[in-house]
C-alpha positions in Angstrom: 38.2 -0.9 14.5 36.4 1.7 16.6 38.5 4.9 17.0 38.0 7.9 19.2 36.4 9.8 16.3 33.4 7.4 15.9 33.1 5.7 19.2 30.4 8.2 20.3 28.2 7.8 17.2 25.8 5.3 18.9 25.4 7.7 21.9 24.8 10.6 19.5 22.2 8.6 17.7 20.4 7.8 21.0 20.5 11.5 22.0 19.1 12.6 18.7 16.2 10.1 19.0 15.6 11.3 22.6 15.7 15.0 21.3 13.1 14.1 18.7 10.8 12.4 21.3 11.0 15.4 23.7 10.2 17.8 20.8 7.2 15.7 19.8 6.0 15.6 23.4 6.2 19.4 23.7 4.5 20.0 20.3 3.0 16.9 18.5 2.5 18.9 15.3 6.2 19.5 15.0 7.4 15.9 15.2 7.7 13.2 12.6 5.2 10.7 11.3 6.4 7.6 9.5 3.9 6.2 7.0 4.2 2.8 5.4 2.7 2.1 2.0 2.9 -0.7 -0.6 3.2 -0.5 -4.3 -0.1 0.4 -6.0 -1.3 2.4 -3.0 0.1 5.8 -3.9 -2.9 7.7 -5.2 -4.3 8.5 -1.7 -1.1 9.3 0.1 0.1 12.5 -1.7 -3.3 14.2 -1.2 -3.4 13.2 2.5 0.2 14.3 3.1 -0.5 17.7 1.3 -3.6 18.3 3.5 -1.7 17.3 6.7 1.3 19.5 5.8 -1.0 22.5 5.0 -2.5 22.3 8.5 0.8 21.4 10.3 3.7 22.7 8.2 6.3 21.8 10.9 5.3 18.2 10.9 7.8 15.9 9.0 6.3 13.0 7.1 8.5 10.1 6.1 7.1 7.5 3.6 8.4 4.0 3.5 7.4 1.6 0.7 7.5 -2.1 1.2 5.5 -5.3 1.0 2.5 -5.8 3.2 4.2 -8.3 5.4 7.3 -6.2 6.0 5.1 -3.1 6.7 3.1 -5.1 9.3 6.3 -6.2 11.0 7.6 -2.6 11.0 4.3 -1.4 12.5 4.4 -3.9 15.2 8.0 -3.0 16.0 7.0 0.6 16.3 9.2 1.7 13.4 6.3 3.2 11.5 3.2 4.9 12.8 0.6 3.8 10.3 0.1 2.1 7.0 -1.9 3.2 4.0 -2.1 0.3 1.6 -3.8 -2.7 0.2 -3.8 -5.8 2.4 -5.4 -9.2 1.8 -3.9 -10.9 4.8 -5.9 -11.3 8.0 -5.7 -8.6 10.7 -3.6 -9.5 13.7 -4.4 -8.8 17.3 -2.0 -5.8 17.3 -3.6 -4.1 14.2 -6.7 -2.1 13.6 -7.7 -1.7 10.0 -10.1 0.9 8.6 -11.2 0.7 5.0 -10.8 4.1 3.3 -12.9 3.4 0.2 -14.4 0.6 -1.8 -12.4 -0.1 -4.9 -14.1 -1.5 -8.0 -12.2 -3.5 -10.6 -13.0 -2.3 -14.1 -12.5 -3.8 -17.5 -11.1 -1.7 -20.3 -11.1 -2.7 -24.0 -10.8 -1.1 -27.4 -14.1 0.3 -28.8 -14.1 -2.4 -31.5 -13.9 -5.3 -29.1 -16.8 -7.8 -29.6 -18.0 -7.3 -26.0 -17.8 -3.4 -26.1 -21.3 -3.0 -27.6 -23.0 -5.1 -24.9 -24.8 -3.4 -22.1 -24.0 -6.1 -19.5 -21.0 -8.4 -19.4 -20.9 -11.5 -17.1 -17.8 -13.1 -15.8 -18.5 -16.1 -18.0 -18.4 -13.8 -21.1 -14.8 -12.9 -20.4 -13.4 -16.5 -20.5 -13.0 -16.5 -24.3 -10.7 -13.5 -24.4 -7.1 -12.9 -23.2 -6.6 -10.8 -20.1 -3.8 -8.5 -19.1 -3.7 -8.7 -15.3 -1.2 -8.2 -12.5 1.2 -11.1 -11.5 0.1 -13.7 -9.0 2.2 -12.1 -6.2 0.0 -8.9 -6.2 -2.9 -8.1 -4.0 -5.0 -7.1 -7.0 -4.5 -10.5 -8.6 -5.5 -12.3 -5.4 -8.6 -10.2 -5.3 -9.5 -11.1 -8.9 -8.8 -14.8 -8.2 -10.9 -14.7 -5.1 -13.8 -12.8 -6.7 -13.9 -15.3 -9.6 -14.3 -18.3 -7.3 -17.8 -19.5 -7.1 -18.8 -17.4 -10.1 -20.3 -19.2 -13.1 -17.9 -19.2 -16.0 -14.2 -19.7 -16.4 -11.1 -17.8 -16.2 -9.4 -16.9 -19.5 -7.3 -19.5 -21.2 -4.7 -16.8 -22.1 -3.4 -14.6 -19.4 -0.9 -11.9 -20.1 0.9 -10.6 -17.0 2.3 -7.2 -16.6 5.0 -6.3 -14.2 5.6 -2.9 -12.7 9.3 -2.2 -12.3 
């Protein structure tokens, strides 16, 4: 039941949002920026936010973490201003994507591993050894799967998955 004490809350929320928009129009470096990111994309964001805040200390930055699909929907709805993250889905008409860097996938092993002494390692060389790789639901795993298609050799027979939680 709505009582007299909380009946005005929706109106106050609208006024607060309007106040924020007027403040941002008057001084865009004093407003709020909402940034979306997905798990595994955190290493760029703190440096970027620190640099932005050093130049514009009155600017508020809100970070929302979610899946790529959810972030795209939030961007289209206008609930977030930009996304910094890893995406493998196609770009929609309402999005513009700009790569920030090229990421290389590296292999790490113990120094005594049979392949560690080799100067070059081909994809086919890796098939005889177990891998520890992200789960199939991650963007990195999809990239690994896509990059191995059409490559001579085979995927490992033993795959150990890791989950970040």
